[in-house]
N, C-alpha and C positions, 0 to 999 in steps of 0.2 A: 129634232136637233135644234139647239139654241142658236140664235143669230150671232155671227162672229162680231167681236169687238171691232169698232171702227177707230183706226189710229188717229184720224183727224179730230175725233171727238175727245181723245185723250190729249192731243197736242194741237190745240187750235192755232191757226195762223195768227201771228202777232203777239202771242203770249209765250212765256217761259214756264215750262213744267219740269218736274223733277222725278228721277228714279233714284232711290237711295237704299242703302243697306250694306251689310258686311260683305267682304270678299267671299267668305265661306260661312255656312251654317255650322255652328259649333255646339249650341245647346238651346234648350227651350227658353231658359232665362234670358240668354243673349238676344234671341230673336223677339221674344215678347217685349222686352224693354225697348228695343229698337223700333218695333212696330208702334208701340204706344207713343213714343217720342215723335216719330215721323208723322203719324196720323194726326197728332195734336197740332202740328204745324200746318197741315193741309196737304201733305204729300200723299198721292194716291197709289203710287206703284212702289213696291218693295222688291229689291234685288237680293240675291243670296245664292251662293253656289252649293249645291248638294253633291255634284260630281266636279272635281277640280282637276283640270289639266295642268299638271306641274312639270316644270323642267326636270327636276330631280325626282326619280321614282320613289325615293324614301320619304319625300315630303308628304305632308297631310293631304290626302286625296279626297276628303269630304265624307259625309255621313250617308251618302247614297239615298235610298228610299226613306230612311228615318229623317234625313234632312229635309226631304220634300214634304213629309208629313208635318214637321215642325213649322215650316214656312206656311203651309196651307192653313193650319190651325190658327196661327197668329194673324194671317191676312184676313181670315173670316171673322175673327174676334174683333179686329179693329177696322173692318170695312175697307180693306186694301186689295189691290191686285198683286199677283206674283209674276215676276219674270225670273227665269232661271235657265241655266245653260243645258242644252242637250248636246252631248259630245259625240254620239254615234247613233247609228240606226238601231242598234241592239236595244238601247234604252229609250227610244222614241215614244213607244206606247206608255211606258212607265212615267216619263216626264209629263206627257200630255195629260195624264190622269190628275196631276196636281197643279200644273201651272196655268196661268191665264195667257201668257205670252212666251213663246219660245225664244231663247237667246242662242244665236250662233256666234261663237267666239272667234277671235282673230285667227286662231290656228285653223279653223274650219271654214274660213271665208270662201275658199275655193274647193271645198269638199262637195263637188257638184252632185254626187249621188245623194248626200244628206240634204242639200238644198232642194232638190226635186221632191224628196220625201216630205219635208215640212211644207212645201208648196201645195201639197195635196191635203193638208190638214186644215181644220176649221179654227185655227188660232192665229193671231198676228205673229209676225216674225221680226225680232230685233236682231239685226246683223251688224257685227263690228267689222270695220275695215281691217284686212290683213296687214300686218306690220311691214310686209314687203310689197304691198299692192299699190299700183297707181290708182288714181281716181277712176279712170276708165275701167280698169279691171274690177274695182269695187262695184261700179254700176252694173257691169255685165254679170256679176255674181247675183245681183238682185233679180236679174231677168230669168235666172234658173228657177227662182221661186215664183215669180209672177206668171211665167209661161205655163205653170201647172195649175193656175186658177186662183192663186192667193196674192192679192195686191195690197194686203194690209201689212205693210213693211215699214220698219223704222230703221234708218241708217245711222250708224254711230261712227264718228271720227274719234279714234282713240290713240293716235300717235303712230308714227312710222319709224322704222329703224334707219338711222343715219350714222355719220361718223362722229356726231356729238355725243359725249359721255357725261356731260353735266347733269342730264336728266335721263330717266329710264328709256324714254322714247322722245321723238320730236313731234310736238303737236303741230299738225298741218292746219293752221287756222284758216288758210285760204280754201280748204276743202269745203267749208261751210257755204260760202256764197257760190262756189262753183257747182256743188251738188244741188243747191236750191234752185239754180238755174237750169238743171238737167231733169229733175224729178219733181213730182208732187207729193212725195212722201215726207214725213217729218225727218229732219236732219238734226241730230243731237250730238253732244260732245261728252266724252268721258275724259275729264281732266286728271283723274287719279292715276291712270296707267302711264301717260306720258310724263307726269310729274315725278312719280317714283318716290317723292318725298313730300310729306303732308304740308310742309310750309309753302310749297309752290301751288298747291291745289286752288286756293282762293284766287290768285292772280290769273291762272289759266281759265278758271270758271268765268271771271268777269270778262276776259278777252273773248270767250266763246259767246257770251250774251251779246257783247258789243258787235260781234261779227254776224249776228242774226240767227244763232242757233235756236231751234224750237224747244230745246230742253237740255238738261244736264243729268248725267248719270254718275253719281258720286259714291265712293266707298265710305261708309260710316260704321263705326264700331263703338260700343259703350266703353270699351277699355282698349284702345288701339295697341298699346304697348304689349298687351298679352294676346294679341290676335294670333291665330294659328297659321295664317297665310297673309302675305302682303302687309305685314304690320306697319312697315315704315311709311306707307302711302295712305293709310286709312285715317280719316279725321274723327275727332270726338264729336259729341252732340253739340257742344258750345260752338265749335268752329263751323259745323254744318249750319247751325241756325244763323250765324253771321253771314255765311255765303248765301243762304236762302234769302234772307231779308235784303241784302245789298243787291243781289241779282234781280229781284223784283223791282227795286228802285231804278236800276240801270235800264231795265226794259221799259218801265213807265216813262223814263226820260227820253226814250227813243220814239215814242208814239207822236 
């Protein structure tokens, strides 16, 4: 059995690292062009959904195993790691075959049965805060994973649901320093989902870096306007590169 990836090697203290890629895997061309671009910048981890939990059942639900295969081929070709969501216990073995890091999405943050199952696997777990969870509830969710023997956990603040409707969710920037005072895991921020609109993603990204986040998880698409899911919040390559370079400068200024 190969040694499990160490999350602190992926997200060293004091640095800012990136996870990027499209909301959903749509085609081989889309993923290859994204992987080529990201790896050229120095991004090591590519995200992309093969199984998509959508609010409306008629919405695009992902390419399932074919999507996983596309991600794996592209990551291997360009020397990247894959993180993708596992939605349920039924598909856990299938996702494990192709991914390097399990993603637990916001809707599953308190799916304790699934958390226990991924806690028994030999892969890191990236877990997103539930949009209705307190910070304490989010922390307790990670304990369901670690108590099963897996302490290679990445915690993601991705916005919570409030009364405010100007953005898709409300980014709880205070969660970054609070969580970093509670755990030794990397604490990263997904600015795409709380933004809901791509023009807000850069500002939320810079705020997260300034708050001390260990990384950013950003939705990037070669042609966002034609994306099959979350088109409004995905950024193009040019915008992502600007976020990437400015974020590195901000972190450097903090040292």
